[in-house]
N, C-alpha and C positions, 0 to 999 in steps of 0.2 A: 516549846509547849504551846505558846500562843499561836504559832503558825499551824500546828496540828489541830487545834480546836476548830478553826474555821476552814482552812484551805482544804483539808481532806474531807471534812464533813459538810460544811455549808456549800462550798463551791461544787462538790461532787453531787450534791443532792438538790440542786436547783431544778425545779420543774418548769419547763418552758410552756407558754401558752399565750393566746392572744390577749392583748391589753383590752381592758374594758373601755368602751368609747367615752364615757363621761368622766372617768378619772382613772389613774393608775392605782390598782389595788393588788395586794398580795397577802398571803398568810405567812406569818413567822412562826415556825414550829421549833420548840426547844427540846432536843433529845440529848443535850449535854448533861454533865453532872453538876452544872452551876446554874443558878437562877440568872435570868437576864433582867437587868434593871434599867436599861436604856438603849436607845438607837439613835445614831447620828448620821447625817448625810453632809457631804462637802459641796456647798453651792455658793456661788458668787464670792469665792475666795475665803470662806470661813465655814467652820463646822456648826451645823444647826442641830440642836437636840430636839427630838420629837417628844411631844407631851404624852404622858400617861402610858409609857411602854413598860410593862412588867410581865414577864413570862416565866413561870416556875418550870421546874423539870417536867418533861413529858406533857406540857401544856402548849397552847398556841394562842395567837392573837392576830386578828385581822388588822392589816395596816392599809392606810389610804393616803396617797399623796395629795388628795383633794384638788387635783389638777390633771389635765391631759396635755399640758404644754411643757416645754423645756427640753433639756437634754435627756436622752434615754440612758446614757452611760454616766452614772453619778457614783463617786466613791462613797462608801458607807463603813460604819463601824457598829458592832454590837457590843454593848457594855455589859460585862458580866459582874456579878456581885463580888467575886473574889479574884478575877483574872483580868489583866489588861489585854486588849486585842489590837490587831493591826488593821490597816486600811485595806479594803477590797473594792473591786469594781465588778458590776454586772450590767447587762442591758435590761433595765427595768421595764422597757416596753414589751419584753418577751417573757417576763417572770410573773407567775401567779403564786408560786409557793417558794418559800425560803426555809431551809432546815438547818438548824444548828446542832451539830453532833460532835461529841468528844470521841476521838479515836485512840487516844493515848491514856 
């Protein structure tokens, strides 16, 4: 179930685009049946929780790394209100939109 939540939906729905010069920004869309209550990235050997991430069903939130430095490929997790998720990786330098979709 966890694998189906993101792998089929999120990974299949990532839209590539050029990174913004001043910082890495993207939009997190939630088309799943669960509210998103958190977002984490794995950097410097630990999971960092992003502040103020809350995306209801069929809503979206602009996300900003507040930097244009560092690795482009960073593991991440989306924390759902009712579901545990697994770790995923994308090239954040090429991403502008990230979509969370439940396919099961």
